[in-house]
ROTOR-935263 format. One line per field, with one value per residue (C-alpha): residue number from 1; residue in one letter; chain; z, x, y. Coordinates in steps of 0.05 Angstrom, whole numbers, plus 5000, padded with zeros to 4 digits. Last residue first. Example, Ala and Ser with C-alpha at 12.3 -4.5 7.8 and 13.67 -1.06 7.14 Angstrom:
2
fifi <- (2 / 1);
nuza <- (S / A);
kevex <- (A / A);
z <- (5143 / 5156);
x <- (5273 / 5246);
y <- (4979 / 4910);
***
This chain:
556
fifi <- (556 / 555 / 554 / 553 / 552 / 551 / 550 / 549 / 548 / 547 / 546 / 545 / 544 / 543 / 542 / 541 / 540 / 539 / 538 / 537 / 536 / 535 / 534 / 533 / 532 / 531 / 530 / 529 / 528 / 527 / 526 / 525 / 524 / 523 / 522 / 521 / 520 / 519 / 518 / 517 / 516 / 515 / 514 / 513 / 512 / 511 / 510 / 509 / 508 / 507 / 506 / 505 / 504 / 503 / 502 / 501 / 500 / 499 / 498 / 497 / 496 / 495 / 494 / 493 / 492 / 491 / 490 / 489 / 488 / 487 / 486 / 485 / 484 / 483 / 482 / 481 / 480 / 479 / 478 / 477 / 476 / 475 / 474 / 473 / 472 / 471 / 470 / 469 / 468 / 467 / 466 / 465 / 464 / 463 / 462 / 461 / 460 / 459 / 458 / 457 / 456 / 455 / 454 / 453 / 452 / 451 / 450 / 449 / 448 / 447 / 446 / 445 / 444 / 443 / 442 / 441 / 440 / 439 / 438 / 437 / 436 / 435 / 434 / 433 / 432 / 431 / 430 / 429 / 428 / 427 / 426 / 425 / 424 / 423 / 422 / 421 / 420 / 419 / 418 / 417 / 416 / 415 / 414 / 413 / 412 / 411 / 410 / 409 / 408 / 407 / 406 / 405 / 404 / 403 / 402 / 401 / 400 / 399 / 398 / 397 / 396 / 395 / 394 / 393 / 392 / 391 / 390 / 389 / 388 / 387 / 386 / 385 / 384 / 383 / 382 / 381 / 380 / 379 / 378 / 377 / 376 / 375 / 374 / 373 / 372 / 371 / 370 / 369 / 368 / 367 / 366 / 365 / 364 / 363 / 362 / 361 / 360 / 359 / 358 / 357 / 356 / 355 / 354 / 353 / 352 / 351 / 350 / 349 / 348 / 347 / 346 / 345 / 344 / 343 / 342 / 341 / 340 / 339 / 338 / 337 / 336 / 335 / 334 / 333 / 332 / 331 / 330 / 329 / 328 / 327 / 326 / 325 / 324 / 323 / 322 / 321 / 320 / 319 / 318 / 317 / 316 / 315 / 314 / 313 / 312 / 311 / 310 / 309 / 308 / 307 / 306 / 305 / 304 / 303 / 302 / 301 / 300 / 299 / 298 / 297 / 296 / 295 / 294 / 293 / 292 / 291 / 290 / 289 / 288 / 287 / 286 / 285 / 284 / 283 / 282 / 281 / 280 / 279 / 278 / 277 / 276 / 275 / 274 / 273 / 272 / 271 / 270 / 269 / 268 / 267 / 266 / 265 / 264 / 263 / 262 / 261 / 260 / 259 / 258 / 257 / 256 / 255 / 254 / 253 / 252 / 251 / 250 / 249 / 248 / 247 / 246 / 245 / 244 / 243 / 242 / 241 / 240 / 239 / 238 / 237 / 236 / 235 / 234 / 233 / 232 / 231 / 230 / 229 / 228 / 227 / 226 / 225 / 224 / 223 / 222 / 221 / 220 / 219 / 218 / 217 / 216 / 215 / 214 / 213 / 212 / 211 / 210 / 209 / 208 / 207 / 206 / 205 / 204 / 203 / 202 / 201 / 200 / 199 / 198 / 197 / 196 / 195 / 194 / 193 / 192 / 191 / 190 / 189 / 188 / 187 / 186 / 185 / 184 / 183 / 182 / 181 / 180 / 179 / 178 / 177 / 176 / 175 / 174 / 173 / 172 / 171 / 170 / 169 / 168 / 167 / 166 / 165 / 164 / 163 / 162 / 161 / 160 / 159 / 158 / 157 / 156 / 155 / 154 / 153 / 152 / 151 / 150 / 149 / 148 / 147 / 146 / 145 / 144 / 143 / 142 / 141 / 140 / 139 / 138 / 137 / 136 / 135 / 134 / 133 / 132 / 131 / 130 / 129 / 128 / 127 / 126 / 125 / 124 / 123 / 122 / 121 / 120 / 119 / 118 / 117 / 116 / 115 / 114 / 113 / 112 / 111 / 110 / 109 / 108 / 107 / 106 / 105 / 104 / 103 / 102 / 101 / 100 / 99 / 98 / 97 / 96 / 95 / 94 / 93 / 92 / 91 / 90 / 89 / 88 / 87 / 86 / 85 / 84 / 83 / 82 / 81 / 80 / 79 / 78 / 77 / 76 / 75 / 74 / 73 / 72 / 71 / 70 / 69 / 68 / 67 / 66 / 65 / 64 / 63 / 62 / 61 / 60 / 59 / 58 / 57 / 56 / 55 / 54 / 53 / 52 / 51 / 50 / 49 / 48 / 47 / 46 / 45 / 44 / 43 / 42 / 41 / 40 / 39 / 38 / 37 / 36 / 35 / 34 / 33 / 32 / 31 / 30 / 29 / 28 / 27 / 26 / 25 / 24 / 23 / 22 / 21 / 20 / 19 / 18 / 17 / 16 / 15 / 14 / 13 / 12 / 11 / 10 / 9 / 8 / 7 / 6 / 5 / 4 / 3 / 2 / 1);
nuza <- (Q / A / E / R / R / Y / I / V / K / G / D / F / I / T / A / A / V / R / T / K / E / I / E / A / P / P / I / V / L / I / D / D / S / L / V / V / M / D / A / L / K / G / P / E / I / S / G / K / I / R / E / N / F / S / A / Y / A / S / G / M / T / Y / A / R / I / A / E / A / V / S / I / K / Q / E / P / V / W / G / G / P / H / K / D / D / L / T / R / R / T / A / A / A / Y / I / G / M / L / P / Q / M / P / A / V / D / W / D / S / G / F / A / L / V / A / G / S / D / L / L / S / R / F / A / Y / T / G / K / A / R / E / P / G / I / R / K / E / A / W / R / G / D / D / I / A / H / Y / P / Q / M / S / A / I / V / G / L / K / G / F / R / P / I / D / Q / A / R / L / H / Q / A / H / E / I / R / F / R / R / D / R / A / G / D / Q / Q / A / A / Q / E / Y / M / G / L / I / T / F / N / A / K / D / G / I / A / H / V / A / V / Q / L / G / A / R / D / A / A / L / I / N / N / L / M / K / S / E / P / I / M / Q / S / N / A / L / G / S / T / Q / P / A / D / L / Y / P / E / F / L / L / A / T / T / S / G / L / S / G / D / A / F / G / K / L / G / G / I / Q / L / R / E / G / G / F / A / A / H / L / G / V / A / A / L / R / Q / W / S / A / L / P / Q / F / G / Y / I / R / V / T / L / E / G / R / G / L / M / T / Q / Y / V / R / L / I / E / P / S / A / S / M / D / Q / V / S / T / V / G / N / E / K / A / Y / R / L / A / A / R / L / G / E / G / I / Q / E / P / S / P / E / P / I / V / S / Y / V / R / A / M / A / A / D / K / L / V / G / T / P / E / G / A / A / D / R / V / I / T / G / G / P / P / D / P / T / E / R / T / I / G / A / L / Q / L / A / Q / S / N / A / L / A / M / H / G / D / L / R / N / V / F / V / P / H / G / A / S / V / A / D / I / W / Q / R / E / P / L / R / A / P / T / W / N / E / H / D / W / D / G / G / T / I / W / R / G / A / P / L / R / A / A / F / E / A / I / R / D / R / F / E / A / E / S / K / A / H / R / L / Q / V / S / A / L / N / E / G / G / S / Y / F / H / V / H / A / D / N / F / G / P / L / A / L / K / G / A / L / D / M / V / Q / T / A / P / G / I / W / K / R / I / E / D / N / S / G / V / A / A / I / R / N / G / I / C / A / V / A / Q / A / R / P / Q / A / D / N / V / T / W / F / K / G / N / L / L / V / L / D / A / S / P / Q / A / G / A / A / Q / F / T / A / L / L / L / P / V / V / F / L / L / R / M);
kevex <- (A / A / A / A / A / A / A / A / A / A / A / A / A / A / A / A / A / A / A / A / A / A / A / A / A / A / A / A / A / A / A / A / A / A / A / A / A / A / A / A / A / A / A / A / A / A / A / A / A / A / A / A / A / A / A / A / A / A / A / A / A / A / A / A / A / A / A / A / A / A / A / A / A / A / A / A / A / A / A / A / A / A / A / A / A / A / A / A / A / A / A / A / A / A / A / A / A / A / A / A / A / A / A / A / A / A / A / A / A / A / A / A / A / A / A / A / A / A / A / A / A / A / A / A / A / A / A / A / A / A / A / A / A / A / A / A / A / A / A / A / A / A / A / A / A / A / A / A / A / A / A / A / A / A / A / A / A / A / A / A / A / A / A / A / A / A / A / A / A / A / A / A / A / A / A / A / A / A / A / A / A / A / A / A / A / A / A / A / A / A / A / A / A / A / A / A / A / A / A / A / A / A / A / A / A / A / A / A / A / A / A / A / A / A / A / A / A / A / A / A / A / A / A / A / A / A / A / A / A / A / A / A / A / A / A / A / A / A / A / A / A / A / A / A / A / A / A / A / A / A / A / A / A / A / A / A / A / A / A / A / A / A / A / A / A / A / A / A / A / A / A / A / A / A / A / A / A / A / A / A / A / A / A / A / A / A / A / A / A / A / A / A / A / A / A / A / A / A / A / A / A / A / A / A / A / A / A / A / A / A / A / A / A / A / A / A / A / A / A / A / A / A / A / A / A / A / A / A / A / A / A / A / A / A / A / A / A / A / A / A / A / A / A / A / A / A / A / A / A / A / A / A / A / A / A / A / A / A / A / A / A / A / A / A / A / A / A / A / A / A / A / A / A / A / A / A / A / A / A / A / A / A / A / A / A / A / A / A / A / A / A / A / A / A / A / A / A / A / A / A / A / A / A / A / A / A / A / A / A / A / A / A / A / A / A / A / A / A / A / A / A / A / A / A / A / A / A / A / A / A / A / A / A / A / A / A / A / A / A / A / A / A / A / A / A / A / A / A / A / A / A / A / A / A / A / A / A / A / A / A / A / A / A / A / A / A / A / A / A / A / A / A / A / A / A / A / A / A / A / A / A / A / A / A / A / A / A / A / A / A / A / A / A / A / A / A / A / A / A / A / A / A / A / A / A / A / A / A / A / A / A / A / A / A / A / A / A / A / A / A / A / A / A / A / A / A / A / A / A / A / A / A / A / A / A / A / A / A / A / A / A / A / A / A / A / A / A / A / A / A / A / A / A / A / A / A);
z <- (4221 / 4232 / 4180 / 4119 / 4109 / 4044 / 4017 / 4058 / 4023 / 3988 / 3918 / 3934 / 3997 / 4004 / 4070 / 4098 / 4031 / 4045 / 4046 / 4045 / 3971 / 3991 / 4031 / 3972 / 3965 / 4033 / 4078 / 4072 / 4011 / 4021 / 4087 / 4112 / 4121 / 4064 / 4057 / 3988 / 3962 / 3916 / 3934 / 3864 / 3853 / 3875 / 3928 / 3919 / 3927 / 3859 / 3800 / 3792 / 3764 / 3720 / 3703 / 3669 / 3595 / 3601 / 3596 / 3640 / 3696 / 3687 / 3694 / 3752 / 3792 / 3777 / 3741 / 3800 / 3848 / 3805 / 3805 / 3881 / 3888 / 3846 / 3778 / 3759 / 3687 / 3705 / 3744 / 3681 / 3728 / 3799 / 3854 / 3881 / 3811 / 3819 / 3869 / 3822 / 3820 / 3790 / 3831 / 3786 / 3850 / 3839 / 3780 / 3810 / 3879 / 3847 / 3808 / 3870 / 3905 / 3844 / 3854 / 3796 / 3790 / 3721 / 3657 / 3691 / 3697 / 3649 / 3711 / 3700 / 3698 / 3655 / 3639 / 3604 / 3561 / 3571 / 3552 / 3624 / 3637 / 3579 / 3599 / 3670 / 3653 / 3599 / 3606 / 3560 / 3524 / 3557 / 3542 / 3470 / 3495 / 3547 / 3499 / 3464 / 3482 / 3534 / 3561 / 3575 / 3625 / 3696 / 3673 / 3646 / 3716 / 3747 / 3684 / 3676 / 3744 / 3713 / 3667 / 3617 / 3580 / 3547 / 3526 / 3458 / 3458 / 3394 / 3423 / 3489 / 3457 / 3402 / 3454 / 3464 / 3390 / 3383 / 3443 / 3412 / 3452 / 3481 / 3524 / 3501 / 3539 / 3508 / 3463 / 3471 / 3429 / 3471 / 3418 / 3443 / 3375 / 3322 / 3250 / 3216 / 3167 / 3210 / 3272 / 3234 / 3205 / 3273 / 3300 / 3243 / 3255 / 3329 / 3310 / 3267 / 3317 / 3372 / 3330 / 3309 / 3382 / 3403 / 3451 / 3416 / 3437 / 3404 / 3438 / 3397 / 3427 / 3386 / 3353 / 3288 / 3252 / 3300 / 3286 / 3211 / 3214 / 3262 / 3221 / 3157 / 3189 / 3214 / 3146 / 3111 / 3150 / 3108 / 3150 / 3212 / 3242 / 3232 / 3285 / 3261 / 3284 / 3316 / 3291 / 3275 / 3255 / 3308 / 3365 / 3427 / 3404 / 3375 / 3307 / 3295 / 3283 / 3331 / 3330 / 3395 / 3375 / 3414 / 3461 / 3522 / 3482 / 3465 / 3403 / 3351 / 3328 / 3364 / 3366 / 3422 / 3416 / 3470 / 3469 / 3531 / 3601 / 3664 / 3735 / 3726 / 3665 / 3592 / 3531 / 3545 / 3471 / 3423 / 3407 / 3345 / 3335 / 3274 / 3305 / 3359 / 3312 / 3259 / 3305 / 3303 / 3277 / 3338 / 3384 / 3444 / 3503 / 3567 / 3619 / 3684 / 3752 / 3806 / 3860 / 3808 / 3843 / 3845 / 3810 / 3749 / 3744 / 3749 / 3690 / 3651 / 3666 / 3642 / 3575 / 3571 / 3579 / 3520 / 3479 / 3491 / 3544 / 3534 / 3546 / 3611 / 3638 / 3713 / 3770 / 3846 / 3856 / 3929 / 3926 / 3965 / 3926 / 3860 / 3882 / 3903 / 3838 / 3798 / 3833 / 3818 / 3745 / 3739 / 3769 / 3724 / 3662 / 3682 / 3691 / 3624 / 3594 / 3572 / 3498 / 3483 / 3460 / 3386 / 3360 / 3414 / 3383 / 3314 / 3341 / 3374 / 3308 / 3308 / 3369 / 3380 / 3385 / 3427 / 3419 / 3393 / 3322 / 3281 / 3232 / 3250 / 3287 / 3329 / 3308 / 3336 / 3299 / 3288 / 3279 / 3244 / 3178 / 3192 / 3197 / 3151 / 3175 / 3144 / 3210 / 3240 / 3271 / 3263 / 3324 / 3358 / 3342 / 3371 / 3434 / 3442 / 3430 / 3487 / 3471 / 3498 / 3492 / 3463 / 3464 / 3528 / 3567 / 3623 / 3575 / 3559 / 3575 / 3522 / 3547 / 3520 / 3578 / 3573 / 3583 / 3619 / 3655 / 3594 / 3545 / 3592 / 3576 / 3506 / 3489 / 3494 / 3539 / 3514 / 3540 / 3598 / 3621 / 3678 / 3689 / 3711 / 3640 / 3619 / 3648 / 3655 / 3659 / 3671 / 3634 / 3602 / 3619 / 3579 / 3611 / 3576 / 3639 / 3701 / 3735 / 3798 / 3767 / 3714 / 3768 / 3799 / 3731 / 3708 / 3772 / 3763 / 3692 / 3709 / 3772 / 3730 / 3679 / 3734 / 3778 / 3771 / 3795 / 3739 / 3731 / 3770 / 3741 / 3740 / 3794 / 3796 / 3721 / 3711 / 3749 / 3706 / 3643 / 3663 / 3679 / 3624 / 3653 / 3629 / 3661 / 3733 / 3771 / 3844 / 3891 / 3911 / 3967 / 4043 / 4088 / 4158 / 4219 / 4258 / 4199 / 4245 / 4206 / 4222 / 4194 / 4197 / 4220 / 4279 / 4242 / 4228 / 4177 / 4229 / 4244 / 4175 / 4194 / 4260 / 4228 / 4174 / 4102 / 4045 / 4034 / 3997 / 3963 / 3924 / 3926 / 3976 / 4018 / 4035 / 4085 / 4084 / 4137 / 4150 / 4084 / 4034 / 3962 / 3961 / 3895 / 3866 / 3875 / 3879 / 3947 / 3992 / 4054 / 4119 / 4162 / 4228 / 4205 / 4149 / 4148 / 4114 / 4103 / 4114 / 4149 / 4118 / 4161 / 4157 / 4141 / 4085 / 4034 / 4066 / 4053 / 3979 / 3969 / 4003 / 3958 / 3896 / 3915 / 3932 / 3989 / 3999 / 4069 / 4075 / 4071 / 4132);
x <- (4216 / 4290 / 4318 / 4348 / 4420 / 4447 / 4513 / 4560 / 4627 / 4674 / 4655 / 4582 / 4554 / 4478 / 4444 / 4382 / 4349 / 4281 / 4250 / 4174 / 4173 / 4223 / 4169 / 4146 / 4218 / 4213 / 4268 / 4339 / 4372 / 4331 / 4366 / 4327 / 4338 / 4388 / 4458 / 4481 / 4551 / 4597 / 4671 / 4699 / 4737 / 4808 / 4790 / 4724 / 4651 / 4620 / 4589 / 4645 / 4715 / 4729 / 4655 / 4652 / 4640 / 4569 / 4530 / 4582 / 4566 / 4492 / 4503 / 4551 / 4501 / 4427 / 4433 / 4474 / 4419 / 4368 / 4410 / 4416 / 4341 / 4329 / 4296 / 4223 / 4206 / 4169 / 4120 / 4086 / 4051 / 4073 / 4045 / 4003 / 3978 / 3916 / 3950 / 3935 / 4009 / 4028 / 4068 / 4128 / 4162 / 4238 / 4240 / 4188 / 4220 / 4287 / 4255 / 4221 / 4288 / 4317 / 4270 / 4273 / 4198 / 4170 / 4162 / 4205 / 4247 / 4261 / 4276 / 4341 / 4369 / 4426 / 4418 / 4475 / 4451 / 4474 / 4411 / 4393 / 4396 / 4349 / 4301 / 4297 / 4287 / 4235 / 4200 / 4146 / 4161 / 4103 / 4058 / 4052 / 4013 / 3972 / 3941 / 3973 / 3933 / 3885 / 3945 / 3982 / 3930 / 3956 / 4022 / 4040 / 4056 / 4087 / 4129 / 4146 / 4181 / 4231 / 4264 / 4308 / 4374 / 4384 / 4457 / 4472 / 4530 / 4507 / 4498 / 4471 / 4419 / 4404 / 4380 / 4316 / 4297 / 4268 / 4222 / 4191 / 4206 / 4164 / 4201 / 4272 / 4269 / 4330 / 4369 / 4443 / 4505 / 4566 / 4620 / 4680 / 4707 / 4697 / 4688 / 4653 / 4610 / 4591 / 4581 / 4538 / 4496 / 4484 / 4464 / 4415 / 4384 / 4377 / 4343 / 4292 / 4274 / 4267 / 4220 / 4180 / 4171 / 4149 / 4188 / 4252 / 4291 / 4360 / 4428 / 4491 / 4559 / 4608 / 4671 / 4661 / 4648 / 4591 / 4560 / 4562 / 4533 / 4478 / 4460 / 4458 / 4414 / 4364 / 4358 / 4355 / 4291 / 4255 / 4224 / 4259 / 4277 / 4203 / 4187 / 4153 / 4082 / 4038 / 4004 / 3940 / 3867 / 3860 / 3861 / 3842 / 3877 / 3935 / 3956 / 4012 / 4086 / 4088 / 4115 / 4098 / 4050 / 3989 / 4000 / 4007 / 4050 / 4100 / 4132 / 4179 / 4251 / 4280 / 4353 / 4401 / 4474 / 4528 / 4594 / 4588 / 4618 / 4611 / 4630 / 4690 / 4718 / 4702 / 4690 / 4646 / 4641 / 4687 / 4696 / 4737 / 4712 / 4671 / 4646 / 4607 / 4567 / 4566 / 4525 / 4467 / 4417 / 4431 / 4404 / 4449 / 4466 / 4500 / 4535 / 4528 / 4557 / 4511 / 4528 / 4545 / 4550 / 4625 / 4622 / 4659 / 4613 / 4552 / 4577 / 4592 / 4523 / 4493 / 4529 / 4507 / 4435 / 4441 / 4478 / 4421 / 4429 / 4363 / 4380 / 4416 / 4454 / 4453 / 4503 / 4499 / 4426 / 4412 / 4340 / 4346 / 4410 / 4372 / 4314 / 4362 / 4400 / 4335 / 4315 / 4384 / 4375 / 4309 / 4335 / 4396 / 4353 / 4313 / 4376 / 4403 / 4338 / 4284 / 4265 / 4197 / 4144 / 4130 / 4172 / 4144 / 4075 / 4096 / 4139 / 4080 / 4058 / 4122 / 4098 / 4023 / 3982 / 3919 / 3882 / 3818 / 3835 / 3771 / 3751 / 3677 / 3683 / 3740 / 3813 / 3879 / 3937 / 3984 / 4059 / 4114 / 4107 / 4066 / 3990 / 3960 / 3937 / 3868 / 3831 / 3876 / 3946 / 3980 / 4024 / 3997 / 3926 / 3939 / 3967 / 3906 / 3858 / 3889 / 3944 / 3945 / 4008 / 4032 / 4095 / 4124 / 4109 / 4074 / 4025 / 4045 / 4015 / 4015 / 3975 / 3976 / 3953 / 3903 / 3843 / 3864 / 3799 / 3755 / 3799 / 3811 / 3759 / 3749 / 3821 / 3805 / 3831 / 3840 / 3793 / 3805 / 3732 / 3743 / 3809 / 3878 / 3893 / 3888 / 3957 / 3980 / 4054 / 4040 / 4095 / 4075 / 4034 / 4057 / 4056 / 4010 / 3980 / 4023 / 4012 / 3974 / 3906 / 3936 / 3957 / 3887 / 3854 / 3903 / 3890 / 3815 / 3815 / 3853 / 3811 / 3748 / 3774 / 3788 / 3843 / 3896 / 3959 / 4005 / 3974 / 4023 / 4028 / 4100 / 4154 / 4177 / 4167 / 4229 / 4271 / 4247 / 4254 / 4326 / 4345 / 4311 / 4334 / 4360 / 4417 / 4403 / 4467 / 4454 / 4512 / 4546 / 4508 / 4504 / 4457 / 4448 / 4483 / 4491 / 4521 / 4570 / 4601 / 4672 / 4701 / 4776 / 4815 / 4852 / 4863 / 4821 / 4852 / 4868 / 4793 / 4786 / 4818 / 4781 / 4714 / 4725 / 4744 / 4745 / 4802 / 4818 / 4753 / 4764 / 4739 / 4791 / 4812 / 4756 / 4755 / 4701 / 4671 / 4634 / 4645 / 4610 / 4620 / 4696 / 4721 / 4651 / 4648 / 4575 / 4597 / 4539 / 4564 / 4529 / 4554 / 4588 / 4637 / 4642 / 4708 / 4717 / 4781 / 4824 / 4891 / 4951 / 4995 / 5067 / 5136 / 5147 / 5155 / 5095 / 5054 / 5069 / 5063 / 4996 / 4968 / 4995 / 4964 / 4895 / 4874 / 4841 / 4835 / 4832 / 4763 / 4719);
y <- (1657 / 1668 / 1716 / 1685 / 1701 / 1728 / 1753 / 1709 / 1721 / 1672 / 1693 / 1681 / 1648 / 1642 / 1627 / 1593 / 1578 / 1549 / 1479 / 1473 / 1451 / 1397 / 1360 / 1317 / 1292 / 1258 / 1286 / 1257 / 1288 / 1351 / 1364 / 1423 / 1498 / 1500 / 1529 / 1551 / 1555 / 1595 / 1594 / 1587 / 1523 / 1509 / 1459 / 1424 / 1441 / 1427 / 1466 / 1516 / 1528 / 1467 / 1457 / 1525 / 1509 / 1539 / 1473 / 1440 / 1489 / 1475 / 1400 / 1410 / 1451 / 1448 / 1380 / 1354 / 1375 / 1338 / 1275 / 1278 / 1288 / 1226 / 1227 / 1222 / 1203 / 1139 / 1183 / 1211 / 1260 / 1243 / 1201 / 1259 / 1274 / 1318 / 1365 / 1425 / 1444 / 1377 / 1327 / 1309 / 1284 / 1286 / 1334 / 1381 / 1383 / 1398 / 1454 / 1480 / 1482 / 1517 / 1576 / 1625 / 1623 / 1604 / 1645 / 1697 / 1657 / 1599 / 1558 / 1521 / 1451 / 1426 / 1352 / 1316 / 1258 / 1187 / 1149 / 1138 / 1213 / 1227 / 1172 / 1196 / 1270 / 1259 / 1326 / 1299 / 1233 / 1195 / 1255 / 1231 / 1171 / 1209 / 1260 / 1319 / 1382 / 1354 / 1317 / 1382 / 1409 / 1403 / 1375 / 1443 / 1468 / 1406 / 1395 / 1469 / 1467 / 1419 / 1471 / 1436 / 1448 / 1380 / 1384 / 1353 / 1304 / 1272 / 1202 / 1229 / 1273 / 1222 / 1171 / 1212 / 1217 / 1146 / 1156 / 1219 / 1281 / 1337 / 1388 / 1394 / 1461 / 1494 / 1448 / 1456 / 1445 / 1433 / 1449 / 1409 / 1391 / 1338 / 1359 / 1417 / 1379 / 1319 / 1362 / 1411 / 1355 / 1325 / 1393 / 1402 / 1334 / 1348 / 1414 / 1378 / 1324 / 1375 / 1418 / 1357 / 1335 / 1405 / 1450 / 1471 / 1533 / 1530 / 1537 / 1548 / 1561 / 1602 / 1575 / 1613 / 1547 / 1534 / 1602 / 1590 / 1521 / 1540 / 1602 / 1561 / 1508 / 1560 / 1594 / 1526 / 1512 / 1565 / 1593 / 1566 / 1634 / 1652 / 1600 / 1537 / 1538 / 1486 / 1423 / 1461 / 1450 / 1396 / 1448 / 1408 / 1345 / 1383 / 1359 / 1307 / 1317 / 1376 / 1447 / 1483 / 1539 / 1516 / 1576 / 1531 / 1482 / 1536 / 1568 / 1538 / 1531 / 1591 / 1611 / 1627 / 1645 / 1638 / 1675 / 1718 / 1717 / 1759 / 1740 / 1694 / 1730 / 1735 / 1691 / 1630 / 1610 / 1645 / 1719 / 1738 / 1809 / 1792 / 1728 / 1764 / 1809 / 1755 / 1710 / 1760 / 1709 / 1666 / 1720 / 1736 / 1693 / 1719 / 1677 / 1716 / 1701 / 1729 / 1780 / 1833 / 1900 / 1909 / 1976 / 1952 / 1891 / 1937 / 1978 / 1914 / 1886 / 1953 / 1946 / 1873 / 1895 / 1943 / 1892 / 1843 / 1788 / 1753 / 1679 / 1696 / 1636 / 1646 / 1635 / 1644 / 1624 / 1609 / 1631 / 1696 / 1710 / 1707 / 1752 / 1807 / 1801 / 1805 / 1869 / 1897 / 1876 / 1912 / 1977 / 1974 / 1965 / 2026 / 2067 / 2043 / 2069 / 2021 / 2021 / 2051 / 2001 / 2011 / 1952 / 1906 / 1916 / 1895 / 1838 / 1803 / 1771 / 1730 / 1690 / 1696 / 1759 / 1764 / 1831 / 1800 / 1822 / 1830 / 1775 / 1775 / 1709 / 1737 / 1741 / 1716 / 1748 / 1689 / 1684 / 1644 / 1681 / 1744 / 1739 / 1791 / 1860 / 1876 / 1866 / 1919 / 1923 / 1990 / 1982 / 2045 / 2021 / 1952 / 1984 / 2029 / 1970 / 1930 / 1880 / 1810 / 1768 / 1703 / 1662 / 1690 / 1626 / 1665 / 1697 / 1768 / 1835 / 1890 / 1950 / 2021 / 2066 / 2123 / 2077 / 2014 / 1997 / 2009 / 1971 / 1912 / 1858 / 1886 / 1867 / 1794 / 1738 / 1667 / 1614 / 1565 / 1561 / 1566 / 1602 / 1580 / 1554 / 1627 / 1638 / 1710 / 1729 / 1803 / 1838 / 1904 / 1966 / 2026 / 2094 / 2145 / 2175 / 2166 / 2098 / 2080 / 2071 / 2025 / 1975 / 1971 / 1964 / 1910 / 1871 / 1879 / 1852 / 1788 / 1780 / 1784 / 1734 / 1685 / 1656 / 1710 / 1675 / 1697 / 1766 / 1810 / 1880 / 1904 / 1913 / 1841 / 1843 / 1885 / 1835 / 1778 / 1819 / 1833 / 1761 / 1722 / 1655 / 1588 / 1549 / 1570 / 1553 / 1537 / 1549 / 1484 / 1449 / 1457 / 1417 / 1443 / 1412 / 1476 / 1513 / 1550 / 1607 / 1629 / 1693 / 1688 / 1749 / 1717 / 1652 / 1590 / 1543 / 1490 / 1487 / 1455 / 1389 / 1382 / 1399 / 1347 / 1361 / 1411 / 1460 / 1524 / 1541 / 1604 / 1676 / 1700 / 1641 / 1593 / 1535 / 1482 / 1436 / 1371 / 1335 / 1290 / 1270 / 1269 / 1240 / 1243 / 1318 / 1340 / 1368 / 1348 / 1385 / 1369 / 1426 / 1434 / 1487 / 1539 / 1577 / 1644 / 1685 / 1625 / 1626 / 1590 / 1546 / 1571 / 1544 / 1594 / 1538 / 1505 / 1567 / 1570 / 1495 / 1494 / 1548 / 1514 / 1447 / 1474 / 1430 / 1362 / 1334 / 1258 / 1227 / 1226);
***
């Protein structure tokens, strides 16, 4: 066991008084994987207040036990730093926990029946949103149509989104409220899907969705609070102690502040707002990661393209199963100079820029813009991010490390999309899909997240996905594009220190070491020892946030 490490200032204070400090919380008999290269393993940890005070052996840490110390025996379980989900949509995820559940509908009939059952429980006139459907679960995998649900949703406007959030199905009532007819033109960066007669089918892609969203009533602060509380419960059950919220609108931020004042936040939030609104933050002098330990802002998110599942990811070559298109540039990229100017301006203001890029052409283009910004604005610690970094050409992978661009990726998508991605892009282009191994080897920083509620906010499943790449349909037991697997330890680091670095917080969290925030997760199994394929069976046994045990899983 390495020598005990303690907070120097804390020790000096107590030594001056000739006393041994007492911890508020002591964790004994654990297998701590600290993600701290100076002390990678330990048996025990002592916490004072919301900080880690000491890390070492059982004997060393027992000295910190006083009359009021809470002692938790981990009974040999693995403990890690609290998971930091680098990409979530926190409110919409919480809201959707209480909405219609379409993600696992296996057929058109089940899709329709679930909407019918949900609509029957609602007051007349209430909108039905959320859903997270996936037509790739159906046979044949065709897009839904409004006629499927019009009869069963009568009296309720419906706008249910595909799980990737880049297309949604509206029923006829919702289309009417939005004023969408056969004469409505496709907006820049969007598509109104039409039938053979030219009538809208109800499916709207990317920018075309805005017309319906504009007529959906805004949620009240009370509704936002309900959704966020549901999200907080879900987070602690999955060992998530920090999130980077890509949809932290001013309205949501206002509720976050209220909850912060009431002591309700059991997750640390780093909020991102739209890149196009950079002036709103710059005008009051905010920089990246402004705020305190539980709530920060200063990040901006833009969109370069759509998604592979919606055939709107921007590619260099056409889709194999939709040869008439190579995807769509997002309206924020029309013209490309609009995106570049926003990146340049936000960067000069000291704000952090993150851009959603799925397709290989979208990633190539954003990397070029980041390079131009760095050349024009000079060297500084800017930590540009690409969200998803999903499909990359081999020649673009080294550019992440060279330019210092963080690859903010969601490994669960690999085992989900891997069921059908090759019918879209073929096996050759798939070699650069979710290129975890190649990105790490080229020197890039990986920051892992979930994209919840597009995918489950379950870091253990993300680690499983990164280490095994076994698709959800069990058709790739050796892994889809197996050469892009990474080790379990590397995946843990991406979900802890990598994500902390991506939000400028690596000095206060991301590892278990003295002086850092006392956020940790205890697991039912040692995922560093068991076969990676068994990680999907592992559960969170306990979650520690701010030096307090906020979740314990009941014995099954």
